[in-house]
C-alpha positions in Angstrom: -0.2 0.2 0.1 2.7 2.5 0.4 4.6 4.7 2.9 1.9 5.8 5.3 1.0 9.3 4.3 1.4 12.2 7.5 -1.2 14.2 8.0 -1.0 16.1 10.6 1.7 17.1 12.5 2.6 19.6 16.1 5.2 19.5 18.7 3.9 16.7 19.9 2.7 14.3 17.5 2.6 12.9 14.2 -0.3 11.3 12.8 0.2 9.2 9.8 -2.7 7.5 7.8 -2.6 3.7 7.0 -4.7 2.0 4.2 -4.0 -1.5 4.8 -1.9 -4.2 6.6 0.9 -2.3 7.1 -0.9 -1.1 10.0 -0.2 -5.0 11.2 3.4 -4.0 11.7 2.6 -2.0 14.9 0.2 -4.3 16.6 1.9 -4.8 20.0 1.7 -1.0 20.2 -1.8 -0.9 19.0 -2.7 -3.9 21.8 -1.0 -1.5 24.9 -2.7 1.4 23.5 -6.0 -0.1 23.7 -4.9 -2.0 26.9 -4.1 1.4 28.7 -7.8 2.9 27.3 -10.3 0.4 27.8 -8.9 -2.0 30.9 -9.8 1.2 33.1 -13.1 2.7 34.2 -15.7 3.4 32.7 -14.8 0.7 30.3 -13.4 -2.0 32.8 -12.6 -4.5 30.0 -10.2 -7.1 30.2 -7.2 -7.8 28.2 -8.7 -10.3 26.5 -10.5 -7.8 24.5 -7.4 -6.0 23.6 -6.3 -9.3 22.0 -9.6 -9.6 20.3 -9.0 -6.4 18.8 -6.0 -7.1 17.4 -6.8 -10.4 15.9 -10.3 -8.2 14.5 -7.8 -6.6 12.3 -6.0 -9.0 10.5 -9.8 -9.0 8.9 -10.0 -5.4 9.5 -7.4 -4.0 7.3 -8.8 -5.7 4.2 -12.4 -4.9 5.0 -13.5 -1.8 1.5 -12.5 1.8 2.8 -10.0 0.7 5.7 -8.0 3.9 7.2 -6.4 4.1 9.8 -4.5 6.4 11.7 -1.4 6.5 14.5 -0.4 9.1 16.6 3.2 8.9 17.3 5.3 10.8 19.9 8.7 9.7 19.0 8.9 6.1 18.5 6.1 5.3 20.7 2.4 5.0 19.3 -0.2 7.5 21.7 -3.4 7.0 20.2 -5.1 5.4 16.8 -8.2 5.2 15.5 -9.8 2.8 12.6 -12.5 3.2 10.1 -13.9 1.6 7.4 -16.8 1.2 5.1 -20.0 0.2 6.5 -21.3 -3.2 4.0 -24.9 -3.5 2.8 -26.7 -5.3 4.2 -26.1 -3.6 7.8 -24.4 -6.4 9.9 -25.6 -8.0 12.5 -22.8 -9.3 15.0 -21.3 -7.1 17.8 -23.5 -3.6 18.7 -24.6 -3.6 15.2 -28.6 -4.8 16.0 -28.9 -2.2 18.8 -28.1 0.9 15.9 -30.2 -0.6 13.8 -33.1 -1.2 16.1 -32.8 2.4 17.3 -32.6 4.0 14.2 -35.0 2.0 12.3 -34.5 -0.3 9.0 -34.9 2.5 6.6 -32.5 4.9 8.5 -29.8 2.5 9.2 -29.8 1.8 5.0 -29.6 5.3 3.9 -27.6 6.6 6.6 -24.8 4.1 7.6 -24.5 1.7 4.6 -21.8 2.5 2.7 -21.0 5.6 5.3 -17.6 5.6 7.0 -17.8 3.6 10.7 -15.2 4.7 12.5 -14.1 1.1 14.2 -12.3 2.6 17.4 -10.4 5.4 18.6 -8.3 5.6 21.5 -5.3 7.4 23.4 -3.1 6.7 25.9 -4.4 8.2 29.2 -0.9 10.5 29.5 -2.2 12.2 25.9 -5.9 12.6 27.0 -6.6 16.3 27.2 -4.2 17.1 24.4 -6.5 17.7 21.2 -4.6 14.4 20.0 -8.1 12.1 19.8 -9.6 14.6 17.7 -6.8 15.1 15.5 -7.0 11.1 15.0 -10.6 11.0 14.8 -10.2 14.0 11.8 -7.8 11.8 10.0 -9.9 9.2 9.6 -13.1 10.9 8.6 -11.6 14.0 6.5 -12.2 12.2 2.7 -15.1 10.3 4.2 -17.4 9.6 1.1 -19.9 12.5 0.9 -18.9 13.5 4.5 -20.7 10.4 5.8 -19.0 9.0 8.3 -20.6 7.3 11.8 -19.5 5.3 15.1 -21.0 3.8 18.2 -19.8 4.1 22.0 -22.0 3.4 24.6 -23.7 5.8 27.2 -22.0 4.5 30.0 -18.9 6.4 29.3 -20.5 10.3 29.3 -17.1 11.4 29.1 -17.0 9.7 25.6 -20.8 10.9 24.7 -19.6 14.7 25.6 -16.2 14.2 23.6 -18.5 13.5 20.3 -20.5 16.2 20.8 -17.8 18.8 21.2 -15.9 17.5 17.9 -19.7 18.8 15.9 -21.2 15.1 16.1 -24.7 14.2 15.9 -26.2 11.9 18.4 -29.0 10.2 16.1 -30.0 7.7 18.9 -31.2 8.1 22.4 -30.9 5.3 24.6 -31.3 6.1 28.5 -28.8 7.7 29.8 -28.8 5.2 33.7 -28.2 2.7 31.2 -25.6 0.8 29.3 -27.3 1.3 26.0 -25.2 1.9 22.4 -25.5 5.6 21.0 -25.1 6.1 17.0 -23.3 9.8 16.1 -23.2 10.9 13.1 -19.8 13.0 11.7 -20.2 16.8 11.5 -20.5 16.3 7.7 -23.1 13.9 7.3 -25.9 14.7 5.2 -28.0 13.7 7.2 -27.5 14.5 10.2 -30.0 17.6 10.7 -32.7 14.8 10.5 -31.2 12.9 13.8 -34.2 12.9 16.3 -34.1 15.2 19.3 -34.0 13.3 22.6 -37.5 13.5 24.1 
C-alpha cells in the first residue's frame, strides 16, 4: 500500500494514515494503547478484549475503505483510530443490532450503509486533553464519501458522549442515560445529521 501519509503534526505528535496491512506492523503498540484506554473505568474491559481487537485487525485491514491513523510521540504510539466502509446489508453481529433498532430499518440503510464507520478510537491516558483524539478522528474521516461518517459509543461513558458532541457529531439515537445502551453518532459533515431526532 506504500508508505503511510503524515497528515498532521504538532510539537508532540505525528499522525500517520494507513490504508491497509502495513498497520499490522504496529500490532503490539495498538494492543498496549487499547489496554491503557479500555481496561480502566468506565469500560473495565479485560486484556482478552485487547487481544480480540488486534486479532480482528487481520481481517479489518482487508475491509472495503479501511482507514487507520496512528499518532506517534517520537517512536511511541500514543493513540490510534480505525475505520472502514459499512457494508450492505447492515451487519448483525457485535452492537450493530442495537444501532439498527434505534434508527429503524430505513434510516439504518440510508444513513449508515456505504458510510465511513469509526470502529475504534483510543489514546493513552497520559495524552488525554491534548486534542489528540480529535486529531485522530479527523484523520480517519476527512475524506469520508460525501462526508458520511458515523460511530457507536456507549452511554456508560458520559465522557465519550460529551467528547463527540464537542467535535460536532450529531447524536442520532437516545437510549436511557442511566442504562448501558449504544449511541449512534453522525459525523459533522454527514448529510443526514440535521434529520437526527432530538431526545424526548
